[in-house]
Structures are given as C-alpha cells and as structure tokens.
N, C-alpha and C positions, 0 to 999 in steps of 0.2 A: 504494500500500500504506500503510495507516494505521500509525502507530507509527514506530519508529526505523530500520527497514530502508530502505537507500537503493537506488536503481535498479541500481547495480552489483552488488548482492547477490541479485538475482533477475531472471528473464527476463520473466515476466508475473505479474500478480496477477488473480485472478478469484473470483467468488462460488461457494461450495459450498453448495448447498441442504441437503445432509446430509454429515456427516463422521464416519466410524467408524474407530477404531484397532482392528485385528485382530491378536490375539496368537496366534502359533503356527499351523502349517499345517493342523492338523485343521480349524479354523474357516475358514481362508482357502480351502482346496481346496473345501470344501462351498459356501461363498458364491460362489466363482468359478464353479462349475458351475451354481448357481442363476441367476446373472446371464447366463451364456452361453445357458442354456435359454430365456431371455426375449428373446434377440436377434431383431431384425427385419431388420437390414440388414448389420451388420458386426461382426466380432470381430478385434481386434489383440492378438496375444500377442508381446510384445517382451521378450527375456530374454537373460541370460548363458548359460543352458543350458535345455534342454527335453528331457525323456526321455518318449517316447511310451508307455512301458510302465508308468509308475507309476499306481497306483490313487488316485483322488480320495477315495474313502471305503473304505479298506482293511479296515475292521471292520464294514462293512454298507453295502449299496448302497440308500440310501433315496430318492435322486432319480432321475428318469427318465433313460434312456439308459445306455450301457455305462459301466462303472466306470473302466477304464483311459483315460487322457487321449487317447491316439492314436485308438483305436476310437471314443471319444466324439466327438471332433472330426469324424471321418469320418461318423459317424451324424448329427451335427448338420447337416452339409452336405447329406446325402441327404434328411433329413426337413424341412429348411428351405431350399429351393432359392434363396430370395431373400437368404440370408445369405452374404456373402463372408468368408472366414477368411484372415487374413494371419499367418504365424508367422515371426518374425525371430530367429535364433539366432546367437550369436557364432561366427565362422568356425572358430576354433581349438577351439571346443567340440566339433567333430566328433571330435577326438582323444580327448576325454573319453568320447564315445559309444562309440568303438571299444574303449576300455579297460574299459568296464563291460559290454560285450556287446551294445550296441544296434547292430545291423548297418547298413551303408550301404543295403542292400536295403530294410530297414524304413523308413529315412528317405525313400528314393525312393518308397515307397508313398504318401506324402503328395503328392509332386509329381505323381503320376498322377491325382489327384482334381481335377476341373475347377474346383471352387470353393475349394480349399485351396491357398494360395500359400505354400510354404515356401522361405525364402531364408537364406543364410548371410551374416552381416555381417562383412566384412573391411575396412570403411572406417575404419581407424585406423592410427597409426604402427606400425612393427615393434616387437613387444613389448607393445603396448597391447591393451586388451580392451574389447569392448562389454559394459557391466556394468549398465546401467539395466534395471529390471524393471517393465514396464507391462502391464496388461490393460485394453483399452478396449472397451466394448460400446455400439454405436450412437451413440457420442459423447455418451451420456447418463449412463453410469456408468463409473467408472475405478478401478482399483486401482494403487497406487504404493507401493513399499516395498522390502524386502530379500529376499523369498521367490521363488525360482525354482521352476517346476514340473519338478523333477528328483528323482533318487534321493537319499534320505537326509534330505529336508526334513520329511516328515510326522512330526508328534508331537502329543501332547495337552499341555494346560497342566499336567498332573500329572507328566509326564516319568517315568512309572513304569518300574521296572526290567523288562526283558524284555517290554515291551508288544508284543502280538501283531501289531498293524498296522504297527509300526515295523521294516520289513524290506525287503530288496532285492527286485527282481522275481523273483529266484531263491529267495527265502525265507530268506536269511541275515539274522540279527539285526543291527540298526544301533544306534548309540549315541544317547542323548537329544540333542535339537536344539531350541534356542530361537530364535524369529524373530519379526519384526513387519512388518506392512504396513498399508495404509490403504485405505479405500473411500470414494469421494466421488461426489456427483451434482451436476447443475447446470452452469452455464457453465464451471466449472473442468474438467469432464470433456471438454468440447470443446477446451480449451487443451491438455490432455494428449493428446487425439486428434491435434491438430496436431503435437505433438512426436513422436508415434509415426509419423505420415506423413512428417515431415521426416527422421527416422532411416531410414525405408524408402527414401526418395528418395536419401539419401546412400549407402546400401548397395547399391542396385539400379539407380539411374538412372531408376526409374519414379516417377510422381507420382500416387498414388491421390487421388481426389476426396473431400472431406469429406462426411460423411453429413448428410442432411436428412430426419429421420424423427422422428415423435412416438412415444416409447416411454418406459417406466419400468422398466428391468431391474434395479431395486434388489433385492439378494438377499433371499429370503424369510427372515424371522426375524432379520435383522441390525438391531440397534437402534443408531442413531447417537448418539454422545455429544454432538455439537454440530450446530446448524442455522444456516443463513443467516450464514455467516462468510466473510471474505475470507482467501484462502490464496495465498501466494506460491510460484511454481515456480522453483527454482534448478537450474542445470545445470553439469556439467563436460563440456567438449568439447575434445579436443586439437587443436593446430594440425595440419592435414592436408589435402593436395590442394587448396590454395587457401583453405581455411576457416580463419578466425582462431581462436585459442585462447579458450575461455570458462572463467572461473574463478569463477562466481557462487556455487557451493557453498562454496568456501573463504571468500569474502567474507561470506556469510551465517553460516557457522560461527563465524568470528572475531567477528562482531558479537554473536551470541548469547552466546558465552563472555565477552565484555567487558561485557555488559549485566547479568549476574547480580549480585544484591545479596547473597542469602543462601545459595543452594544451586544447584549444577549436578549433575544426574543424567544419566549418559551410559552407553549400552550400545553397544558397538562390537566388531566382530570383531578389530580391531587397535588398537594405540596406537603409531603410528610416525611420524606427521607432525611434522616438526621445527617448522614454523610454528605448528601447534596447540599443541605443548608449550611453545613460547616464551611464548605468551599464558597458558597455565595456570601457568607459573612466575611470571609477573607477578602473577596473581591471588592465588597462594598467599603471595607476599611482602607483600601489602597487609595493613595492620593490621586492617582490618575487612572483609576480602574474604570471598568465599563458601566454604562447604564444597564439596568436589569429590569426588563418588563415581562411580567408573568400574567397569563390569562388562565383563570380557573372558572369552574361553574360557581354560581352564587352559593350553592350548598350541594353536598353529595346526594346521590340518588339512593333513596331507601333509608329507613329509620336507623338501622344499625350503622350503616356507612356514615350517615350524617352525624351520629353521636360520636363515633370513633374517629373518622377521618377529618371531619370539620374541627373537632377538638384538637387533633394533632396539628392541623393547619394553623389554628389560632396560636398555638405555642411557637410554631416556626415563624409566623408573621411577626410576633413580638420580638423574636431574636433578630430578624432581619431589619425591622424598624429601628431597633436599638443600635444595630451596626451601621445603619445608613447615615453616617455623619456628614456625608457629602451630598445628600439629597439626590440619589441616583436610582432608587428602587421604587417601582410601582407595581401593584397587583390589581387587576381589574376582572370584572365579569361582564360579558356582553348581554345586551338586551335588544329586542326587535323594536320596530316602530311604535308598537303599542305599549312598550315598557316591560314586556314579559321577558324574564331571564331566559337566555339561550343556554342549554346545557352544553358545557365544553367537555367532550370526550376525546378530543384529539391529543396526540402525543408527538409533538414536533418541536424542534429546537434549531435556532439559527445563531451562529456566532459570527458577527461582522459579515463580511462577504466571503468567508473562508469555509465554514462548516455548515452543513444542514443534516439533521438527524430526524428520521421518521420511523415509526414502528408501533409496537404494541405496549411498550413499557411506560408506565407512569413514573412520576417522581415520588414514589412511596417506597417503603422498605421492602415489601414483598416482591416488587418488580425488579429489585436489585439482586435478590438471591433466593427467593422462595417459590415463585411461580415460573412457568415456562414462558419466555418472551423472545421476540425477534425484532431487531431494529436494523435499519440501513443507515450508513453514514457516508456522506459525500464530502470529500476534502478537495476543495478547488485548487489547492496549491498555488502555483503562479499563473494558472490559466485564467486570463482576463474574461474570456467568454463565459466560463462556468461561474466565475465570481459575479458577473453581472446577472446571470440567471438566478443565483441564490438570492441576491437582493431583490430581484423582481418577484420571486415566489413569496418572500417575506412580505413585501409591500402589497402583493395581491391578497394575502390573508388579512392584513390590516385594513385594506380597502373594504373587504366584506364587512368587518366589524364596525367600520366608521362610515358606511353607506356612501362610498365615493369610489373613484377609480384609482388604480395603482399609480397612474401618472400623477394624480393629485396628491397621493401620499408622498411620492418622491419629491414633488415640488415643496410640500410642507416641511419635509426633512431638511431640504436645502435652505429654506427660509429660516429654519430654527437652528442653523449653524451645524447641521449634522446630528442634532439631538432628536432621538426618537420620542422621548417624553414630550418635548416641546411641540413636535408635530401632532402627537395624539391630542394634546390639550388644545391645539389650534383647530383641529378638525372635529373634535367632539362637539355635539350640539344637543339641544334639548329635544329634538325631534329626529325621527328616523332611527336606524340602528346606531348604537353607540356603546361606549365602554364606561362602566360605572366603577368607581373606586371601591374595592372590597375592604371593609373595615372589620377588624377583629371584635368579637363580642366577649363579654365576661363569661368565664366558664364556671359552671357549678362545681362543687367538690367532686361529684361523680365524673364529670367530664374531664377534670384535671387528672384524675386517676387513669381514665381511658386514653388520654392524649399521648402518653409515653409508654403505654403497655404494649405487650406483644400479642394481645388477644386477637385483634382484628388485622394488624399489619406487622407480622413478624419479619425480621430480616433473614432468619434461617429457621430450620426445623427446631421447635421447642417442645418440651414436654408440657403436660397440663399444669404440673407444679410450677414450672418456670414461667408459664404464661400468667398464672394467678399471682405468683410472686412479683412479676413485673408491674402489677398494679400499684405496688407500694414503693416502686423505685423513684428516686428523686433525681431529676436531670437538670 
C-alpha cells in the first residue's frame, strides 16, 4: 500500500479499476439490483441483517424482475440457473426478523430453493455480532459499506418528510435515514470475494470455490469518482474458536486520525470508542492541529442502545469539549426541512484531501475488536486527481446535509479561509436540511454506570462477571 498505512492497519491492498461512493439506499438498492441482474456465476450477500420483504425500488419498479428482494433473488435463481446465490445473515438477526414480522417460514422459503444458500452466522463470541456488509457479484464487482438490505434503510438524499417509499413492509411510515456504501470493480472485488468466502467458511464449515468468469456487472448509470487506484481492506475479527483477534480497522482509524493536518470529517452512528477519543483529545490539544467535525444521529436507535451508547457518547463529548482549547471541535446531527432528525448510520471518514475510509465499522469499542467488520481505505498519496476527488466526495456529503451543492460548499470553505466549521456555520440556515449542534445532557447515576461499562459495547470478549464489574469502574 502506497503512503503511510502500515501492514498492521490493513489485510490486503488491491487495485480498483473503478470506485464509486454511494450515498443513501435509494441509489444503493437500485445499483445493487442492476449488478445482480448482470451476474453470470455468483452473488454473495453478507450482512448484519437481511429482510426478504423490502422493496428495492419502492417508488417505481424500473429494473427487470420482482421489486421485493426475496422474490427477486428467487426469480434470479430461476431465470439464471448458472448463478449461485449465497446469503449470510447474523444468527441473532433472526430475533430481529421475528420482531418485525418476517416469519421463520418465509426464511425457510429461501432454503428450499436449490441455488439459494441461506445461512445464519453464529461464528462469534457470546454477545458479539456479524456486522460487515458485503455484496459480491462474480468476483468482478463488490459493494462494501454500512447499508444492510433490511427494513428502514431506504431513503432518498433529500430525506423528505413523509416520503412515500420510506415505509415498512406493512406500510407504516419510517423516519429519515442517512447511509453510505461503496462500489468497486477490478482485482479488489476478488479480494472482497475472498473475504466473503472466508466468512462463509467460518460460519458454515463449507468452503465455496472462487469464481473464474469474465463479466462486467458494473451497475448501469453508476459513475465512478475514481479509477485505477489502490485500496486497502481492513478488518475487525474477534478472537474465537481458535482464530486470532484482528484489529486492522482500529489501527487504520488511528493512523488516519493522526495523519490529518487541517481537517477531519467523520460520520458515524456512535462516538464511544475510548481509544479513538484518546487520539482526538491529543489532536485537539495541539497548537496547530486539525478541525474535527463529527456527524452522529441525535440519539441511538432503540431503548437499550440509547441508554448505553448515548450515555457513553455524553462522556466522550465532555472529554472532547474539555480538550478543545483551540475551538476546533464540532459535533452535529442532521435534520430535514421539517426539522425531523435524520438518523446517521453511515461510517465514513475523511482526513484532509489524503485519506477516505468507508465501511461497516462505527466509532465504538465493539467495532474495534469484538464484532466482524470490513472497511476500505483510500490513500491518495501524491496523486492530485485522487486528492481532488476525496475533497469532492466530502463536500458532496456536506452539501446533502446543508441543502446546497458541492460547489457551494467548496466556495464557502474558500471564503472561510479553508475552515470547514466556518463554512458549515455560513451555510447552515433555519430552513431546509441543516446541521444542529449536538449538546450533551446530564446523565442519571444509572446512565453514568452504563456509559463506561462493557455490557453493551465491549472492546473484547468479556465474561459476565467482568461485564457486571465494569459497571463500577471509574474512568
């Protein structure tokens, strides 16, 4: 890997003929369907969750085949008998399926189709989760990021209030949702295919053969931002069943954070990793360190997560506010034009015009060492074209949140003397999509105990006694 990433910070590095950053699931679902329609030999769907009932194009079925992902995959296997479909879903995700009304009989429906192989991934320590999100087509095109094909993910980049397509399979309206993934082609797709097969082997004991087929299932209409670049693949894998722990994503993340000169722009579902915040504190204390802009959701999704992860975030925000002696730290949550909070599920990071990281890992403890994760890291090195594209992708994300164009973001940054915070404050308005400062709330005694415990967000495998004991730890 060219540049500053060392071998401990990634698994493999490979060439991507094309690289596209895809923002929000309206585009991802459409492009995923387009790629699968072009499959000649294999499709791997590897995810935290998978809901067979969701519609890939809920506001209009423009592509061939059924609109719901389950019937579409079945149709694909019938109409393309040479294509093998592998679906790997986190084992405890079955409980989510039951809770939202997706019956076991419907899941069994896939298992009865000869060319659809649906399995549940339980190959992780107690309390851990299979969290990486991969879609591989023919080992020629791969998607890697934060978006699962499940309920509640579909949304447009406008995140409009009461959007018709943003609803549950039963028609209930769902809140706005922001997410990011990537699509790549070339040798890197084969590397991600190898990772998908390795995960399949660990979960099932079976070892699918890699594909050897000439195809180009690049999604129709998807314009890549970068071509012919080296991309590093970083993983998190917990110690389990004789396999050693892998903490490449943590090493890569720390390297990116330490490398920034002027600005770090981060979107993450959580801000709870103690080791990550340690480095952010160090950067804020530096006399000439970078601005740090973080986007989070207003609150975590679900009662337990909000109690544990929001409490942990309050503790981390307090530390960062105290360290921010040079006024360079901001944390926001996005809202749509009606003022409704947009849930941030994306996991993406930019350091200046040098690094871009996208994948499944959050900035919490378990993503650094306890769950299975996969991230991609682009290091522009001295390539001016790649550097320009990294800045353009960052500005495009900000433009979505600030209800303007990427060009307008670039102009505002120039007008603010290169300061990202100044540009955000200048572009923020009381109307339209905007970013709202996230303020820490007072924690109850119970929340204080949860904030630094290992019950919901462990860094590694812990016993029940250790988890309970961590409730009384003082940090």
